[in-house]
mmCIF entry with sequence, helices, sheets and N, C-alpha, C, O atoms, coordinates in Angstrom:
data_MODEL
# 
_entry.id   MODEL 
# 
_entity.id                         1 
_entity.type                       polymer 
_entity.pdbx_number_of_molecules   1 
# 
_entity_poly.entity_id                      1 
_entity_poly.type                           'polypeptide(L)' 
_entity_poly.nstd_linkage                   no 
_entity_poly.nstd_monomer                   no 
_entity_poly.pdbx_seq_one_letter_code       
;(UNK)(UNK)(UNK)(UNK)(UNK)(UNK)(UNK)(UNK)(UNK)(UNK)(UNK)(UNK)(UNK)(UNK)(UNK)(UNK)
(UNK)(UNK)(UNK)(UNK)(UNK)(UNK)(UNK)(UNK)(UNK)(UNK)(UNK)(UNK)(UNK)(UNK)(UNK)(UNK)
(UNK)(UNK)(UNK)(UNK)(UNK)(UNK)(UNK)(UNK)(UNK)(UNK)(UNK)(UNK)(UNK)(UNK)(UNK)(UNK)
(UNK)(UNK)(UNK)(UNK)
;
_entity_poly.pdbx_seq_one_letter_code_can   XXXXXXXXXXXXXXXXXXXXXXXXXXXXXXXXXXXXXXXXXXXXXXXXXXXX 
_entity_poly.pdbx_strand_id                 A 
# 
loop_
_entity_poly_seq.entity_id 
_entity_poly_seq.num 
_entity_poly_seq.mon_id 
_entity_poly_seq.hetero 
1 1  UNK n 
1 2  UNK n 
1 3  UNK n 
1 4  UNK n 
1 5  UNK n 
1 6  UNK n 
1 7  UNK n 
1 8  UNK n 
1 9  UNK n 
1 10 UNK n 
1 11 UNK n 
1 12 UNK n 
1 13 UNK n 
1 14 UNK n 
1 15 UNK n 
1 16 UNK n 
1 17 UNK n 
1 18 UNK n 
1 19 UNK n 
1 20 UNK n 
1 21 UNK n 
1 22 UNK n 
1 23 UNK n 
1 24 UNK n 
1 25 UNK n 
1 26 UNK n 
1 27 UNK n 
1 28 UNK n 
1 29 UNK n 
1 30 UNK n 
1 31 UNK n 
1 32 UNK n 
1 33 UNK n 
1 34 UNK n 
1 35 UNK n 
1 36 UNK n 
1 37 UNK n 
1 38 UNK n 
1 39 UNK n 
1 40 UNK n 
1 41 UNK n 
1 42 UNK n 
1 43 UNK n 
1 44 UNK n 
1 45 UNK n 
1 46 UNK n 
1 47 UNK n 
1 48 UNK n 
1 49 UNK n 
1 50 UNK n 
1 51 UNK n 
1 52 UNK n 
# 
_struct_asym.id          A 
_struct_asym.entity_id   1 
# 
loop_
_struct_conf.conf_type_id 
_struct_conf.id 
_struct_conf.pdbx_PDB_helix_id 
_struct_conf.beg_label_comp_id 
_struct_conf.beg_label_asym_id 
_struct_conf.beg_label_seq_id 
_struct_conf.pdbx_beg_PDB_ins_code 
_struct_conf.end_label_comp_id 
_struct_conf.end_label_asym_id 
_struct_conf.end_label_seq_id 
_struct_conf.pdbx_end_PDB_ins_code 
_struct_conf.beg_auth_comp_id 
_struct_conf.beg_auth_asym_id 
_struct_conf.beg_auth_seq_id 
_struct_conf.end_auth_comp_id 
_struct_conf.end_auth_asym_id 
_struct_conf.end_auth_seq_id 
_struct_conf.pdbx_PDB_helix_class 
_struct_conf.details 
_struct_conf.pdbx_PDB_helix_length 
HELX_P HELX_P1 AA1 UNK A 2  ? UNK A 15 ? UNK A 2  UNK A 15 1 ? 14 
HELX_P HELX_P2 AA2 UNK A 17 ? UNK A 29 ? UNK A 17 UNK A 29 1 ? 13 
HELX_P HELX_P3 AA3 UNK A 36 ? UNK A 46 ? UNK A 36 UNK A 46 1 ? 11 
# 
_struct_conf_type.id          HELX_P 
_struct_conf_type.criteria    ? 
_struct_conf_type.reference   ? 
# 
loop_
_atom_site.group_PDB 
_atom_site.id 
_atom_site.type_symbol 
_atom_site.label_atom_id 
_atom_site.label_alt_id 
_atom_site.label_comp_id 
_atom_site.label_asym_id 
_atom_site.label_entity_id 
_atom_site.label_seq_id 
_atom_site.pdbx_PDB_ins_code 
_atom_site.Cartn_x 
_atom_site.Cartn_y 
_atom_site.Cartn_z 
_atom_site.occupancy 
_atom_site.B_iso_or_equiv 
_atom_site.pdbx_formal_charge 
_atom_site.auth_seq_id 
_atom_site.auth_comp_id 
_atom_site.auth_asym_id 
_atom_site.auth_atom_id 
_atom_site.pdbx_PDB_model_num 
ATOM 1   N N  . UNK A 1 1  ? -10.382 16.619  13.567  1.00 0.00 ? 1  UNK A N  1 
ATOM 2   C CA . UNK A 1 1  ? -9.162  17.135  14.168  1.00 0.00 ? 1  UNK A CA 1 
ATOM 3   C C  . UNK A 1 1  ? -8.014  16.123  14.049  1.00 0.00 ? 1  UNK A C  1 
ATOM 4   O O  . UNK A 1 1  ? -6.881  16.489  13.739  1.00 0.00 ? 1  UNK A O  1 
ATOM 5   N N  . UNK A 1 2  ? -8.327  14.844  14.302  1.00 0.00 ? 2  UNK A N  1 
ATOM 6   C CA . UNK A 1 2  ? -7.252  13.846  14.247  1.00 0.00 ? 2  UNK A CA 1 
ATOM 7   C C  . UNK A 1 2  ? -6.739  13.674  12.815  1.00 0.00 ? 2  UNK A C  1 
ATOM 8   O O  . UNK A 1 2  ? -5.548  13.441  12.610  1.00 0.00 ? 2  UNK A O  1 
ATOM 9   N N  . UNK A 1 3  ? -7.637  13.788  11.816  1.00 0.00 ? 3  UNK A N  1 
ATOM 10  C CA . UNK A 1 3  ? -7.198  13.690  10.417  1.00 0.00 ? 3  UNK A CA 1 
ATOM 11  C C  . UNK A 1 3  ? -6.254  14.839  10.086  1.00 0.00 ? 3  UNK A C  1 
ATOM 12  O O  . UNK A 1 3  ? -5.202  14.636  9.479   1.00 0.00 ? 3  UNK A O  1 
ATOM 13  N N  . UNK A 1 4  ? -6.640  16.045  10.488  1.00 0.00 ? 4  UNK A N  1 
ATOM 14  C CA . UNK A 1 4  ? -5.811  17.215  10.195  1.00 0.00 ? 4  UNK A CA 1 
ATOM 15  C C  . UNK A 1 4  ? -4.449  17.096  10.884  1.00 0.00 ? 4  UNK A C  1 
ATOM 16  O O  . UNK A 1 4  ? -3.425  17.452  10.301  1.00 0.00 ? 4  UNK A O  1 
ATOM 17  N N  . UNK A 1 5  ? -4.436  16.602  12.111  1.00 0.00 ? 5  UNK A N  1 
ATOM 18  C CA . UNK A 1 5  ? -3.177  16.424  12.839  1.00 0.00 ? 5  UNK A CA 1 
ATOM 19  C C  . UNK A 1 5  ? -2.282  15.413  12.117  1.00 0.00 ? 5  UNK A C  1 
ATOM 20  O O  . UNK A 1 5  ? -1.078  15.627  11.978  1.00 0.00 ? 5  UNK A O  1 
ATOM 21  N N  . UNK A 1 6  ? -2.873  14.328  11.667  1.00 0.00 ? 6  UNK A N  1 
ATOM 22  C CA . UNK A 1 6  ? -2.104  13.302  10.952  1.00 0.00 ? 6  UNK A CA 1 
ATOM 23  C C  . UNK A 1 6  ? -1.574  13.867  9.634   1.00 0.00 ? 6  UNK A C  1 
ATOM 24  O O  . UNK A 1 6  ? -0.434  13.594  9.256   1.00 0.00 ? 6  UNK A O  1 
ATOM 25  N N  . UNK A 1 7  ? -2.387  14.643  8.942   1.00 0.00 ? 7  UNK A N  1 
ATOM 26  C CA . UNK A 1 7  ? -1.945  15.236  7.680   1.00 0.00 ? 7  UNK A CA 1 
ATOM 27  C C  . UNK A 1 7  ? -0.782  16.197  7.904   1.00 0.00 ? 7  UNK A C  1 
ATOM 28  O O  . UNK A 1 7  ? 0.143   16.241  7.093   1.00 0.00 ? 7  UNK A O  1 
ATOM 29  N N  . UNK A 1 8  ? -0.813  16.959  8.982   1.00 0.00 ? 8  UNK A N  1 
ATOM 30  C CA . UNK A 1 8  ? 0.300   17.851  9.302   1.00 0.00 ? 8  UNK A CA 1 
ATOM 31  C C  . UNK A 1 8  ? 1.581   17.049  9.535   1.00 0.00 ? 8  UNK A C  1 
ATOM 32  O O  . UNK A 1 8  ? 2.663   17.458  9.115   1.00 0.00 ? 8  UNK A O  1 
ATOM 33  N N  . UNK A 1 9  ? 1.447   15.909  10.205  1.00 0.00 ? 9  UNK A N  1 
ATOM 34  C CA . UNK A 1 9  ? 2.613   15.053  10.431  1.00 0.00 ? 9  UNK A CA 1 
ATOM 35  C C  . UNK A 1 9  ? 3.169   14.532  9.107   1.00 0.00 ? 9  UNK A C  1 
ATOM 36  O O  . UNK A 1 9  ? 4.382   14.534  8.896   1.00 0.00 ? 9  UNK A O  1 
ATOM 37  N N  . UNK A 1 10 ? 2.284   14.088  8.220   1.00 0.00 ? 10 UNK A N  1 
ATOM 38  C CA . UNK A 1 10 ? 2.713   13.620  6.897   1.00 0.00 ? 10 UNK A CA 1 
ATOM 39  C C  . UNK A 1 10 ? 3.406   14.751  6.142   1.00 0.00 ? 10 UNK A C  1 
ATOM 40  O O  . UNK A 1 10 ? 4.448   14.541  5.521   1.00 0.00 ? 10 UNK A O  1 
ATOM 41  N N  . UNK A 1 11 ? 2.828   15.946  6.195   1.00 0.00 ? 11 UNK A N  1 
ATOM 42  C CA . UNK A 1 11 ? 3.427   17.097  5.517   1.00 0.00 ? 11 UNK A CA 1 
ATOM 43  C C  . UNK A 1 11 ? 4.847   17.347  6.016   1.00 0.00 ? 11 UNK A C  1 
ATOM 44  O O  . UNK A 1 11 ? 5.749   17.614  5.223   1.00 0.00 ? 11 UNK A O  1 
ATOM 45  N N  . UNK A 1 12 ? 5.042   17.260  7.325   1.00 0.00 ? 12 UNK A N  1 
ATOM 46  C CA . UNK A 1 12 ? 6.366   17.483  7.897   1.00 0.00 ? 12 UNK A CA 1 
ATOM 47  C C  . UNK A 1 12 ? 7.366   16.433  7.444   1.00 0.00 ? 12 UNK A C  1 
ATOM 48  O O  . UNK A 1 12 ? 8.510   16.759  7.130   1.00 0.00 ? 12 UNK A O  1 
ATOM 49  N N  . UNK A 1 13 ? 6.943   15.176  7.407   1.00 0.00 ? 13 UNK A N  1 
ATOM 50  C CA . UNK A 1 13 ? 7.844   14.112  6.965   1.00 0.00 ? 13 UNK A CA 1 
ATOM 51  C C  . UNK A 1 13 ? 8.175   14.299  5.485   1.00 0.00 ? 13 UNK A C  1 
ATOM 52  O O  . UNK A 1 13 ? 9.323   14.117  5.080   1.00 0.00 ? 13 UNK A O  1 
ATOM 53  N N  . UNK A 1 14 ? 7.174   14.664  4.674   1.00 0.00 ? 14 UNK A N  1 
ATOM 54  C CA . UNK A 1 14 ? 7.379   14.847  3.235   1.00 0.00 ? 14 UNK A CA 1 
ATOM 55  C C  . UNK A 1 14 ? 8.410   15.935  2.953   1.00 0.00 ? 14 UNK A C  1 
ATOM 56  O O  . UNK A 1 14 ? 9.171   15.838  1.990   1.00 0.00 ? 14 UNK A O  1 
ATOM 57  N N  . UNK A 1 15 ? 8.436   16.964  3.786   1.00 0.00 ? 15 UNK A N  1 
ATOM 58  C CA . UNK A 1 15 ? 9.398   18.055  3.594   1.00 0.00 ? 15 UNK A CA 1 
ATOM 59  C C  . UNK A 1 15 ? 10.843  17.604  3.833   1.00 0.00 ? 15 UNK A C  1 
ATOM 60  O O  . UNK A 1 15 ? 11.781  18.231  3.340   1.00 0.00 ? 15 UNK A O  1 
ATOM 61  N N  . UNK A 1 16 ? 11.016  16.537  4.574   1.00 0.00 ? 16 UNK A N  1 
ATOM 62  C CA . UNK A 1 16 ? 12.354  15.997  4.850   1.00 0.00 ? 16 UNK A CA 1 
ATOM 63  C C  . UNK A 1 16 ? 12.613  14.872  3.847   1.00 0.00 ? 16 UNK A C  1 
ATOM 64  O O  . UNK A 1 16 ? 12.327  13.706  4.120   1.00 0.00 ? 16 UNK A O  1 
ATOM 65  N N  . UNK A 1 17 ? 13.156  15.236  2.690   1.00 0.00 ? 17 UNK A N  1 
ATOM 66  C CA . UNK A 1 17 ? 13.322  14.299  1.585   1.00 0.00 ? 17 UNK A CA 1 
ATOM 67  C C  . UNK A 1 17 ? 13.973  12.978  1.948   1.00 0.00 ? 17 UNK A C  1 
ATOM 68  O O  . UNK A 1 17 ? 13.424  11.926  1.618   1.00 0.00 ? 17 UNK A O  1 
ATOM 69  N N  . UNK A 1 18 ? 15.125  12.988  2.617   1.00 0.00 ? 18 UNK A N  1 
ATOM 70  C CA . UNK A 1 18 ? 15.772  11.713  2.945   1.00 0.00 ? 18 UNK A CA 1 
ATOM 71  C C  . UNK A 1 18 ? 14.911  10.826  3.853   1.00 0.00 ? 18 UNK A C  1 
ATOM 72  O O  . UNK A 1 18 ? 14.866  9.608   3.674   1.00 0.00 ? 18 UNK A O  1 
ATOM 73  N N  . UNK A 1 19 ? 14.236  11.435  4.819   1.00 0.00 ? 19 UNK A N  1 
ATOM 74  C CA . UNK A 1 19 ? 13.367  10.648  5.708   1.00 0.00 ? 19 UNK A CA 1 
ATOM 75  C C  . UNK A 1 19 ? 12.183  10.079  4.931   1.00 0.00 ? 19 UNK A C  1 
ATOM 76  O O  . UNK A 1 19 ? 11.816  8.917   5.106   1.00 0.00 ? 19 UNK A O  1 
ATOM 77  N N  . UNK A 1 20 ? 11.582  10.915  4.065   1.00 0.00 ? 20 UNK A N  1 
ATOM 78  C CA . UNK A 1 20 ? 10.450  10.472  3.246   1.00 0.00 ? 20 UNK A CA 1 
ATOM 79  C C  . UNK A 1 20 ? 10.873  9.300   2.353   1.00 0.00 ? 20 UNK A C  1 
ATOM 80  O O  . UNK A 1 20 ? 10.163  8.301   2.247   1.00 0.00 ? 20 UNK A O  1 
ATOM 81  N N  . UNK A 1 21 ? 12.032  9.438   1.718   1.00 0.00 ? 21 UNK A N  1 
ATOM 82  C CA . UNK A 1 21 ? 12.530  8.373   0.835   1.00 0.00 ? 21 UNK A CA 1 
ATOM 83  C C  . UNK A 1 21 ? 12.772  7.083   1.605   1.00 0.00 ? 21 UNK A C  1 
ATOM 84  O O  . UNK A 1 21 ? 12.414  6.001   1.140   1.00 0.00 ? 21 UNK A O  1 
ATOM 85  N N  . UNK A 1 22 ? 13.373  7.196   2.772   1.00 0.00 ? 22 UNK A N  1 
ATOM 86  C CA . UNK A 1 22 ? 13.654  6.001   3.576   1.00 0.00 ? 22 UNK A CA 1 
ATOM 87  C C  . UNK A 1 22 ? 12.355  5.315   3.975   1.00 0.00 ? 22 UNK A C  1 
ATOM 88  O O  . UNK A 1 22 ? 12.251  4.089   3.924   1.00 0.00 ? 22 UNK A O  1 
ATOM 89  N N  . UNK A 1 23 ? 11.367  6.108   4.372   1.00 0.00 ? 23 UNK A N  1 
ATOM 90  C CA . UNK A 1 23 ? 10.077  5.520   4.762   1.00 0.00 ? 23 UNK A CA 1 
ATOM 91  C C  . UNK A 1 23 ? 9.393   4.855   3.577   1.00 0.00 ? 23 UNK A C  1 
ATOM 92  O O  . UNK A 1 23 ? 8.799   3.786   3.716   1.00 0.00 ? 23 UNK A O  1 
ATOM 93  N N  . UNK A 1 24 ? 9.478   5.492   2.406   1.00 0.00 ? 24 UNK A N  1 
ATOM 94  C CA . UNK A 1 24 ? 8.861   4.922   1.209   1.00 0.00 ? 24 UNK A CA 1 
ATOM 95  C C  . UNK A 1 24 ? 9.525   3.598   0.841   1.00 0.00 ? 24 UNK A C  1 
ATOM 96  O O  . UNK A 1 24 ? 8.843   2.636   0.489   1.00 0.00 ? 24 UNK A O  1 
ATOM 97  N N  . UNK A 1 25 ? 10.837  3.547   0.921   1.00 0.00 ? 25 UNK A N  1 
ATOM 98  C CA . UNK A 1 25 ? 11.564  2.315   0.595   1.00 0.00 ? 25 UNK A CA 1 
ATOM 99  C C  . UNK A 1 25 ? 11.209  1.202   1.574   1.00 0.00 ? 25 UNK A C  1 
ATOM 100 O O  . UNK A 1 25 ? 10.986  0.061   1.169   1.00 0.00 ? 25 UNK A O  1 
ATOM 101 N N  . UNK A 1 26 ? 11.158  1.536   2.870   1.00 0.00 ? 26 UNK A N  1 
ATOM 102 C CA . UNK A 1 26 ? 10.778  0.518   3.866   1.00 0.00 ? 26 UNK A CA 1 
ATOM 103 C C  . UNK A 1 26 ? 9.350   0.034   3.631   1.00 0.00 ? 26 UNK A C  1 
ATOM 104 O O  . UNK A 1 26 ? 9.059   -1.152  3.785   1.00 0.00 ? 26 UNK A O  1 
ATOM 105 N N  . UNK A 1 27 ? 8.469   0.944   3.262   1.00 0.00 ? 27 UNK A N  1 
ATOM 106 C CA . UNK A 1 27 ? 7.079   0.571   3.010   1.00 0.00 ? 27 UNK A CA 1 
ATOM 107 C C  . UNK A 1 27 ? 6.981   -0.440  1.866   1.00 0.00 ? 27 UNK A C  1 
ATOM 108 O O  . UNK A 1 27 ? 6.270   -1.438  1.974   1.00 0.00 ? 27 UNK A O  1 
ATOM 109 N N  . UNK A 1 28 ? 7.690   -0.180  0.784   1.00 0.00 ? 28 UNK A N  1 
ATOM 110 C CA . UNK A 1 28 ? 7.677   -1.095  -0.358  1.00 0.00 ? 28 UNK A CA 1 
ATOM 111 C C  . UNK A 1 28 ? 8.335   -2.422  0.016   1.00 0.00 ? 28 UNK A C  1 
ATOM 112 O O  . UNK A 1 28 ? 7.851   -3.487  -0.368  1.00 0.00 ? 28 UNK A O  1 
ATOM 113 N N  . UNK A 1 29 ? 9.432   -2.359  0.759   1.00 0.00 ? 29 UNK A N  1 
ATOM 114 C CA . UNK A 1 29 ? 10.151  -3.576  1.138   1.00 0.00 ? 29 UNK A CA 1 
ATOM 115 C C  . UNK A 1 29 ? 9.304   -4.482  2.030   1.00 0.00 ? 29 UNK A C  1 
ATOM 116 O O  . UNK A 1 29 ? 9.471   -5.701  2.004   1.00 0.00 ? 29 UNK A O  1 
ATOM 117 N N  . UNK A 1 30 ? 8.412   -3.912  2.806   1.00 0.00 ? 30 UNK A N  1 
ATOM 118 C CA . UNK A 1 30 ? 7.586   -4.699  3.734   1.00 0.00 ? 30 UNK A CA 1 
ATOM 119 C C  . UNK A 1 30 ? 6.245   -5.122  3.140   1.00 0.00 ? 30 UNK A C  1 
ATOM 120 O O  . UNK A 1 30 ? 5.443   -5.774  3.808   1.00 0.00 ? 30 UNK A O  1 
ATOM 121 N N  . UNK A 1 31 ? 6.006   -4.750  1.887   1.00 0.00 ? 31 UNK A N  1 
ATOM 122 C CA . UNK A 1 31 ? 4.758   -5.118  1.230   1.00 0.00 ? 31 UNK A CA 1 
ATOM 123 C C  . UNK A 1 31 ? 4.647   -6.625  1.079   1.00 0.00 ? 31 UNK A C  1 
ATOM 124 O O  . UNK A 1 31 ? 5.651   -7.320  0.926   1.00 0.00 ? 31 UNK A O  1 
ATOM 125 N N  . UNK A 1 32 ? 3.451   -7.109  1.121   1.00 0.00 ? 32 UNK A N  1 
ATOM 126 C CA . UNK A 1 32 ? 3.224   -8.525  0.888   1.00 0.00 ? 32 UNK A CA 1 
ATOM 127 C C  . UNK A 1 32 ? 3.371   -8.874  -0.580  1.00 0.00 ? 32 UNK A C  1 
ATOM 128 O O  . UNK A 1 32 ? 3.436   -7.995  -1.440  1.00 0.00 ? 32 UNK A O  1 
ATOM 129 N N  . UNK A 1 33 ? 3.423   -10.163 -0.852  1.00 0.00 ? 33 UNK A N  1 
ATOM 130 C CA . UNK A 1 33 ? 3.553   -10.648 -2.218  1.00 0.00 ? 33 UNK A CA 1 
ATOM 131 C C  . UNK A 1 33 ? 2.270   -10.352 -2.984  1.00 0.00 ? 33 UNK A C  1 
ATOM 132 O O  . UNK A 1 33 ? 1.175   -10.570 -2.467  1.00 0.00 ? 33 UNK A O  1 
ATOM 133 N N  . UNK A 1 34 ? 2.396   -9.861  -4.199  1.00 0.00 ? 34 UNK A N  1 
ATOM 134 C CA . UNK A 1 34 ? 1.232   -9.577  -5.033  1.00 0.00 ? 34 UNK A CA 1 
ATOM 135 C C  . UNK A 1 34 ? 1.478   -10.115 -6.426  1.00 0.00 ? 34 UNK A C  1 
ATOM 136 O O  . UNK A 1 34 ? 2.546   -9.923  -7.008  1.00 0.00 ? 34 UNK A O  1 
ATOM 137 N N  . UNK A 1 35 ? 0.480   -10.784 -6.944  1.00 0.00 ? 35 UNK A N  1 
ATOM 138 C CA . UNK A 1 35 ? 0.525   -11.279 -8.311  1.00 0.00 ? 35 UNK A CA 1 
ATOM 139 C C  . UNK A 1 35 ? -0.841  -11.024 -8.935  1.00 0.00 ? 35 UNK A C  1 
ATOM 140 O O  . UNK A 1 35 ? -1.861  -11.461 -8.403  1.00 0.00 ? 35 UNK A O  1 
ATOM 141 N N  . UNK A 1 36 ? -0.862  -10.323 -10.056 1.00 0.00 ? 36 UNK A N  1 
ATOM 142 C CA . UNK A 1 36 ? -2.148  -10.064 -10.706 1.00 0.00 ? 36 UNK A CA 1 
ATOM 143 C C  . UNK A 1 36 ? -2.779  -11.370 -11.182 1.00 0.00 ? 36 UNK A C  1 
ATOM 144 O O  . UNK A 1 36 ? -4.002  -11.504 -11.151 1.00 0.00 ? 36 UNK A O  1 
ATOM 145 N N  . UNK A 1 37 ? -1.973  -12.332 -11.619 1.00 0.00 ? 37 UNK A N  1 
ATOM 146 C CA . UNK A 1 37 ? -2.516  -13.626 -12.037 1.00 0.00 ? 37 UNK A CA 1 
ATOM 147 C C  . UNK A 1 37 ? -3.224  -14.315 -10.871 1.00 0.00 ? 37 UNK A C  1 
ATOM 148 O O  . UNK A 1 37 ? -4.336  -14.820 -11.021 1.00 0.00 ? 37 UNK A O  1 
ATOM 149 N N  . UNK A 1 38 ? -2.567  -14.330 -9.709  1.00 0.00 ? 38 UNK A N  1 
ATOM 150 C CA . UNK A 1 38 ? -3.177  -14.954 -8.538  1.00 0.00 ? 38 UNK A CA 1 
ATOM 151 C C  . UNK A 1 38 ? -4.458  -14.221 -8.146  1.00 0.00 ? 38 UNK A C  1 
ATOM 152 O O  . UNK A 1 38 ? -5.457  -14.851 -7.802  1.00 0.00 ? 38 UNK A O  1 
ATOM 153 N N  . UNK A 1 39 ? -4.427  -12.896 -8.199  1.00 0.00 ? 39 UNK A N  1 
ATOM 154 C CA . UNK A 1 39 ? -5.585  -12.106 -7.806  1.00 0.00 ? 39 UNK A CA 1 
ATOM 155 C C  . UNK A 1 39 ? -6.768  -12.368 -8.727  1.00 0.00 ? 39 UNK A C  1 
ATOM 156 O O  . UNK A 1 39 ? -7.889  -12.557 -8.254  1.00 0.00 ? 39 UNK A O  1 
ATOM 157 N N  . UNK A 1 40 ? -6.534  -12.381 -10.030 1.00 0.00 ? 40 UNK A N  1 
ATOM 158 C CA . UNK A 1 40 ? -7.619  -12.636 -10.981 1.00 0.00 ? 40 UNK A CA 1 
ATOM 159 C C  . UNK A 1 40 ? -8.164  -14.041 -10.800 1.00 0.00 ? 40 UNK A C  1 
ATOM 160 O O  . UNK A 1 40 ? -9.377  -14.247 -10.856 1.00 0.00 ? 40 UNK A O  1 
ATOM 161 N N  . UNK A 1 41 ? -7.282  -15.011 -10.584 1.00 0.00 ? 41 UNK A N  1 
ATOM 162 C CA . UNK A 1 41 ? -7.718  -16.388 -10.340 1.00 0.00 ? 41 UNK A CA 1 
ATOM 163 C C  . UNK A 1 41 ? -8.587  -16.454 -9.085  1.00 0.00 ? 41 UNK A C  1 
ATOM 164 O O  . UNK A 1 41 ? -9.621  -17.123 -9.076  1.00 0.00 ? 41 UNK A O  1 
ATOM 165 N N  . UNK A 1 42 ? -8.170  -15.767 -8.037  1.00 0.00 ? 42 UNK A N  1 
ATOM 166 C CA . UNK A 1 42 ? -8.933  -15.764 -6.784  1.00 0.00 ? 42 UNK A CA 1 
ATOM 167 C C  . UNK A 1 42 ? -10.282 -15.083 -6.980  1.00 0.00 ? 42 UNK A C  1 
ATOM 168 O O  . UNK A 1 42 ? -11.295 -15.587 -6.494  1.00 0.00 ? 42 UNK A O  1 
ATOM 169 N N  . UNK A 1 43 ? -10.321 -13.946 -7.684  1.00 0.00 ? 43 UNK A N  1 
ATOM 170 C CA . UNK A 1 43 ? -11.594 -13.274 -7.962  1.00 0.00 ? 43 UNK A CA 1 
ATOM 171 C C  . UNK A 1 43 ? -12.512 -14.202 -8.744  1.00 0.00 ? 43 UNK A C  1 
ATOM 172 O O  . UNK A 1 43 ? -13.693 -14.334 -8.426  1.00 0.00 ? 43 UNK A O  1 
ATOM 173 N N  . UNK A 1 44 ? -11.955 -14.849 -9.779  1.00 0.00 ? 44 UNK A N  1 
ATOM 174 C CA . UNK A 1 44 ? -12.766 -15.735 -10.612 1.00 0.00 ? 44 UNK A CA 1 
ATOM 175 C C  . UNK A 1 44 ? -13.402 -16.830 -9.763  1.00 0.00 ? 44 UNK A C  1 
ATOM 176 O O  . UNK A 1 44 ? -14.580 -17.147 -9.925  1.00 0.00 ? 44 UNK A O  1 
ATOM 177 N N  . UNK A 1 45 ? -12.628 -17.394 -8.872  1.00 0.00 ? 45 UNK A N  1 
ATOM 178 C CA . UNK A 1 45 ? -13.119 -18.497 -8.045  1.00 0.00 ? 45 UNK A CA 1 
ATOM 179 C C  . UNK A 1 45 ? -14.089 -18.020 -6.971  1.00 0.00 ? 45 UNK A C  1 
ATOM 180 O O  . UNK A 1 45 ? -15.177 -18.578 -6.826  1.00 0.00 ? 45 UNK A O  1 
ATOM 181 N N  . UNK A 1 46 ? -13.699 -16.985 -6.212  1.00 0.00 ? 46 UNK A N  1 
ATOM 182 C CA . UNK A 1 46 ? -14.457 -16.599 -5.026  1.00 0.00 ? 46 UNK A CA 1 
ATOM 183 C C  . UNK A 1 46 ? -15.585 -15.608 -5.292  1.00 0.00 ? 46 UNK A C  1 
ATOM 184 O O  . UNK A 1 46 ? -16.580 -15.602 -4.568  1.00 0.00 ? 46 UNK A O  1 
ATOM 185 N N  . UNK A 1 47 ? -15.448 -14.783 -6.305  1.00 0.00 ? 47 UNK A N  1 
ATOM 186 C CA . UNK A 1 47 ? -16.456 -13.758 -6.546  1.00 0.00 ? 47 UNK A CA 1 
ATOM 187 C C  . UNK A 1 47 ? -17.356 -14.126 -7.716  1.00 0.00 ? 47 UNK A C  1 
ATOM 188 O O  . UNK A 1 47 ? -18.579 -14.014 -7.629  1.00 0.00 ? 47 UNK A O  1 
ATOM 189 N N  . UNK A 1 48 ? -16.743 -14.566 -8.810  1.00 0.00 ? 48 UNK A N  1 
ATOM 190 C CA . UNK A 1 48 ? -17.511 -14.843 -10.010 1.00 0.00 ? 48 UNK A CA 1 
ATOM 191 C C  . UNK A 1 48 ? -17.901 -16.308 -10.147 1.00 0.00 ? 48 UNK A C  1 
ATOM 192 O O  . UNK A 1 48 ? -18.609 -16.677 -11.085 1.00 0.00 ? 48 UNK A O  1 
ATOM 193 N N  . UNK A 1 49 ? -17.444 -17.149 -9.215  1.00 0.00 ? 49 UNK A N  1 
ATOM 194 C CA . UNK A 1 49 ? -17.774 -18.587 -9.233  1.00 0.00 ? 49 UNK A CA 1 
ATOM 195 C C  . UNK A 1 49 ? -17.430 -19.248 -10.562 1.00 0.00 ? 49 UNK A C  1 
ATOM 196 O O  . UNK A 1 49 ? -18.195 -20.067 -11.072 1.00 0.00 ? 49 UNK A O  1 
ATOM 197 N N  . UNK A 1 50 ? -16.289 -18.893 -11.115 1.00 0.00 ? 50 UNK A N  1 
ATOM 198 C CA . UNK A 1 50 ? -15.815 -19.493 -12.359 1.00 0.00 ? 50 UNK A CA 1 
ATOM 199 C C  . UNK A 1 50 ? -14.912 -20.657 -11.988 1.00 0.00 ? 50 UNK A C  1 
ATOM 200 O O  . UNK A 1 50 ? -13.999 -20.486 -11.180 1.00 0.00 ? 50 UNK A O  1 
ATOM 201 N N  . UNK A 1 51 ? -15.139 -21.833 -12.552 1.00 0.00 ? 51 UNK A N  1 
ATOM 202 C CA . UNK A 1 51 ? -14.243 -22.949 -12.250 1.00 0.00 ? 51 UNK A CA 1 
ATOM 203 C C  . UNK A 1 51 ? -12.840 -22.638 -12.783 1.00 0.00 ? 51 UNK A C  1 
ATOM 204 O O  . UNK A 1 51 ? -12.673 -22.244 -13.938 1.00 0.00 ? 51 UNK A O  1 
ATOM 205 N N  . UNK A 1 52 ? -11.859 -22.818 -11.937 1.00 0.00 ? 52 UNK A N  1 
ATOM 206 C CA . UNK A 1 52 ? -10.475 -22.525 -12.358 1.00 0.00 ? 52 UNK A CA 1 
ATOM 207 C C  . UNK A 1 52 ? -9.627  -23.766 -12.282 1.00 0.00 ? 52 UNK A C  1 
ATOM 208 O O  . UNK A 1 52 ? -8.437  -23.721 -12.596 1.00 0.00 ? 52 UNK A O  1 
# 
């Protein structure tokens, strides 16, 4: 029930284009720093035990 209620809320926001766009922009703006190079280096070190 809670999933369906949340999905209905998302559907309502999506129908309001300007609100949806504003939320999407804020979401991207608040994202943390991501670097594929850093991620691969971290995986190599922590998961695959490759000396880096």
